[in-house]
C-alpha positions, 0 to 999 in steps of 0.5 A: 136577916143575916146577909153573911154567916157570923164567925167568931174566931180566936184572935191568935190563929195565925194569918187568919184575918182578912181571908173571909171578910168578903163572905162572912162577918168576922169577929176575933176574940181573945180565947178568954172572951170566947163565952156563951154570950159571945157565940150566942148568935154565931154560925160557926166558931174557929178555936184552938185547944184552950177553948172548951167546946161543949154544952156550956159554951154552945147550948143556947147558941146558933152555932152549926160548925165548930172548927179547931185549928189543931190536930187534937179534939179532946177540948171538944165534946163531939158526941154532944155536938153531933147530938145537936147537929153541930159539925166538928172539924179539925186539922189532922196532921197540920203540925205533924212534921213539926212534932217529928222535928221536936222528937227527933232533935230531942232524942238525938241531942240526948244521945239516941243513936239511930243505927244502934238504938231502938225506938218505940212508937205509941200511936201511928196516926199522922204524927206517929207516921211521920216520926216513923218515916223519919226513922226509916230515913235515919236507919232506925230499928223501930217497934210500933203499937196502935191497937185502934188503927190496927183493928181498923186496918184488919190487924196491921198498921198501914202507913200508906193509907195516909200517903206515907212511904214507910217500909216495914223492913225496919218496923215491927208491930207489937205490944205496948209491954214489949215496946217498953221492955225492948226499946231504948226510947219510947215516943207517945202520939195518941189522943187522950181518951178516957173510955173504950177498949183502948183508953189512953188516960194514964196509959203509962203509969207505974206498971208501965214505967217499971218495964222500961229498960235502964237509961230509956227515954220517955217522950210525951208530945201527945197529951199530958194525961197520957202519962201518969205524972206523979208516977213519972216523978216517982220513977225519975227519982230513981234515976234510971230512965229520962224524960222529954215532956211537952205536954203535962197533966194540969197544964198550965200549972206544973209539977215543979219537981217533975219539971226539974227532973225532966231532961227536956221540958217545953210548954206544949210547943212541939208542933209550933212550926210556921208551916204547921200553923199555916196548914192549920189555918188553911184547913180551918178556912177549907172547913168553913168554906165547904160548910157555907159555900164561901170563897176563902182566900188560902193564898200564900198558906203552907200546902201539903207536907212533903218529906225532906229530900235528904234527912240527916241527924245534923239537919234535924238538930241544926233546925231546932234546939229544944234546950233553949225552950227548956231553959225558958220554961224552967226559968219561968214556970208560971210563964207557961201560957205566955211562952206559948202565946208569944212563941216564935214559930220555928221553921221545919226541918227541910 
């Protein structure tokens, strides 16, 4: 009989080691070794986005909790887990400030002027909400669209529900098509879904790209397949829009032609800040502790996000240069996973 729950954890989750060992049997594995055999006797697993958590991995296991130290959950078959009584926990909002830093530094470096240009935000959850909060601080006119969130909130997007202080004076809620027609830059912050009324798979396809203003910038730091990458490649060949891509269809394999035509191209590291990784680890520990009634050591880990007191374009661009990561990826496209794995977590804008 087990004295302590057995937890299998991805060995690359930052600052996780040593925080549950007094209360749990911890086993740390490389992502590729988190297999059905490895998790068979586990009570919980703690993973990242590259581990597919589904029937194939879990059907013969004793796992009762799946924790992902990430915002996204599209690598987890949540309906199947729920049907087997397996709880799922993620880290909502953990890296949202890092993604906002990525988005705004990219836009500013490509010539987007907050007082003159208009920003469209597709998806106003934790990440899109902070992007909007920063846009307000910078004096940017914005248009937003998030039909699922709007429906849940009775027909309007409520930023205050996520503890964000965002005035609606500079923001207009409108349709995706209107945003594409009107905005000088569009940034995507939706989950990847294939079914339902608001499915996001290829949300931006040939028709949507044709609606964009000449010279407009498309930013995808959400999931690769939210944008039809083939259609985007064809549109970029015309030379009348620009792109910032952190996520790619089929990654880590990349469309090399698309890569070369993308102004800012990075290996899925938009949210790779030190603070974001620490928040994710803390939230993962809290999920495990809550499930099994354990005491987890969260000392020294980043706490709840607080917006920068003085946010300026200079502060943002000096805190992160996405062109450095672009150079590294374009020089070595086959090193996509290595560049992610070895990434030196940056400091968020403060």
